[in-house]
C-alpha positions in Angstrom: 0.0 0.0 0.0 2.8 2.4 0.8 4.4 1.7 -2.6 1.2 2.6 -4.4 0.8 5.9 -2.5 4.4 6.8 -3.3 3.9 6.1 -7.1 0.6 8.2 -7.1 2.5 11.0 -5.4 5.2 10.9 -8.0 2.8 10.7 -10.9 0.8 13.7 -9.7 3.9 15.8 -9.4 5.2 14.7 -12.8 1.9 15.7 -14.5 2.0 19.1 -12.7 5.6 19.6 -13.8 4.6 18.8 -17.5 1.7 21.2 -17.3 4.0 23.9 -15.9 6.5 23.4 -18.6 3.8 23.7 -21.3 2.4 26.9 -19.8 5.9 28.5 -19.5 6.6 27.6 -23.1 3.3 29.1 -24.3 4.0 32.3 -22.3 7.5 32.6 -23.7 6.2 32.1 -27.2 3.6 34.9 -26.8 6.2 37.4 -25.8 9.0 36.6 -28.2 9.3 38.3 -31.6 7.5 36.9 -34.5 9.8 35.0 -36.9 9.1 35.1 -40.6 9.9 32.2 -42.7 10.7 33.7 -46.1 8.0 32.7 -48.6 7.2 33.7 -52.1 4.1 32.1 -53.6 3.0 32.8 -57.2 -0.6 32.8 -58.5 0.7 31.6 -61.9 2.5 28.2 -61.7 4.8 28.9 -64.7 6.1 32.2 -63.3 7.6 31.7 -59.8 10.3 33.1 -57.5 13.3 30.9 -58.4 14.4 28.9 -55.3 12.2 31.3 -53.2 14.7 34.1 -53.8 13.6 37.6 -53.0 14.9 40.5 -51.0 13.5 43.4 -49.0 16.0 46.2 -48.5 16.6 49.9 -48.2 16.5 52.0 -51.4 20.2 53.1 -51.5 19.9 54.7 -55.0 18.1 57.8 -53.8 19.7 58.0 -50.3 16.3 57.5 -48.8 15.0 55.2 -46.2 12.2 53.6 -48.3 11.6 49.9 -48.5 12.1 48.2 -51.9 11.8 44.6 -53.1 13.7 42.4 -55.5 12.6 39.0 -56.9 14.3 36.4 -59.1 11.6 35.5 -61.5 11.8 32.1 -63.2 9.9 31.8 -66.6 8.6 28.3 -66.8 6.5 29.2 -69.9 7.4 27.7 -73.3 7.7 31.3 -74.6 9.9 34.2 -73.7 8.4 37.0 -71.7 9.1 40.7 -71.6 8.8 42.3 -68.2 7.2 45.8 -68.5 6.8 46.9 -64.9 6.4 45.9 -61.2 4.8 47.1 -58.0 5.0 46.1 -54.3 2.4 46.7 -51.6 1.6 45.4 -48.1 -1.3 43.1 -47.9 -3.2 41.4 -50.7 -5.0 44.3 -52.3 -3.3 47.1 -54.2 -4.0 50.6 -53.1 -6.3 52.6 -55.4 -4.4 54.3 -58.3 -1.1 52.5 -57.6 0.6 52.2 -60.9 3.4 49.9 -62.0 7.0 51.1 -61.8 8.4 50.8 -65.4 11.4 48.6 -66.0 14.2 50.6 -67.6 15.5 49.1 -70.8 14.3 45.9 -72.4 14.0 43.0 -69.9 13.3 39.7 -71.6 13.3 36.5 -69.7 13.9 33.5 -71.9 11.9 30.3 -71.5 13.1 28.2 -68.6 15.5 31.0 -67.4 15.4 33.6 -64.6 16.3 37.2 -64.0 16.4 39.5 -61.1 13.8 42.3 -61.0 15.2 45.0 -58.6 14.3 48.2 -56.9 10.5 47.8 -56.7 9.2 50.5 -54.4 6.9 49.1 -51.6 3.9 51.0 -50.4 1.3 50.5 -47.6 -2.5 50.3 -47.8 -2.7 54.1 -48.1 -0.3 54.2 -51.0 2.6 55.9 -49.2 6.1 54.5 -49.1 7.0 52.0 -46.4 10.0 53.1 -44.3 12.8 50.5 -44.1 13.3 49.0 -40.7 16.0 46.3 -40.5 14.6 43.0 -39.1 11.0 44.1 -39.3 8.5 41.7 -40.8 6.8 42.3 -44.1 3.8 40.5 -45.7 2.6 41.8 -49.0 2.4 41.3 -52.7 4.7 42.0 -55.7 2.9 42.2 -59.0 4.8 41.8 -62.2 3.4 43.3 -65.5 4.5 41.2 -68.5 3.7 40.1 -72.0 4.9 37.3 -74.2 7.4 38.7 -76.7 5.4 37.4 -79.7 2.0 38.4 -78.2 -0.2 41.1 -79.5 -2.8 40.5 -76.7 -3.0 42.9 -73.7 -0.5 42.7 -70.9 -0.7 40.1 -68.2 0.2 40.2 -64.5 1.5 37.7 -62.0 1.0 38.1 -58.2 3.8 37.0 -55.9 2.7 36.8 -52.2 5.8 37.4 -50.2 6.6 37.4 -46.5 9.9 37.9 -44.8 12.2 40.1 -42.8 13.5 43.4 -44.1 17.3 43.8 -44.4 
């Protein structure tokens, strides 16, 4: 009888200890910074971020502190594409009247190849520039305006949902 009481005593304290460890773990998780696993998901299966490669960084070309994006776009289409413009915004819906930043020069991505599209200015829901903050999280969309090089039909877009840390 004494052995059974001893085992029950140990089991009760072991269960209490496990519950305490779980509660402490949950509390610590609530108060630690959110980690962003970098993700880049395309709505067009033949135009994707190659190897999930994208960057969120400070716009150094103008000396400002604005956030800009870059993506490595892989063209999985059987035809070459010409990239005409790009835009970046937080969230899933583009702000009203947000146009595409034109790509300077001719950017053609051959079939089954990739190229980097850089210096895409990022804006918030109000359409104003997002300020760069190293290590801060970002969840938003990069839209690429393109057309097939031999196409006479209107331009097309691909949406890349991205999330990651700035810097």
